[in-house]
C-alpha angles and dihedrals in degrees: 000000000000109000121193116208133196129192118236110243093007110145110223125197105275117248127203124229093266092051091049091051090049092050092050090047091053090047089050089055091051091048092050090048090050089053094046090050091051091242100111114090104156140332139185142181118219132215118245117295093251088071092062125113118199119213118196138166114228134155093000093305137099109234129191126199133179122247136031122322096230123066094225141113093227114081136180107255100176144330148209125216106209137174110226131176091226144342092279091058091049091048089052092056091045091052091054093047095048090049089057100043102031098224130104118274120206118208116208132162122232115249117232119219087250087062092058118100114257116247 
C-alpha cells in the first residue's frame, strides 16, 4: 500500500491553477501506467482529518467521537493499493507518486493472516 501523508497546518508552496492542472495530469499519467502494468488495484483520496468520526467499542458500548483517532499532525490523505513484484517495484511507483503530489508516501506491505502471530 502506498500511503500519502500531509501535515496539519503545514504551509506548502502555493500553486496556481495551471500548476495544479499539470500536477493532476502527471498523476493521471502515473495512474494509467500503473493500470497498464497491472499494478493498480484501488486508490482513494480522503477529506481533511477534521471530517473524521472515530467509532470504538468500550465498556460494552459503541462510542463515536468527532475528529481523527490519532493525536498527531500527520494524517493520511490518500492511498494506492498496488500489486508489485517486490519492494523495489513498489518503491518505484511511490517515487513517481510523491514527485507528482509533493507529499511523503509510505510504502507498506499487507500482512496475510498467516503472517500474524499465533495466540
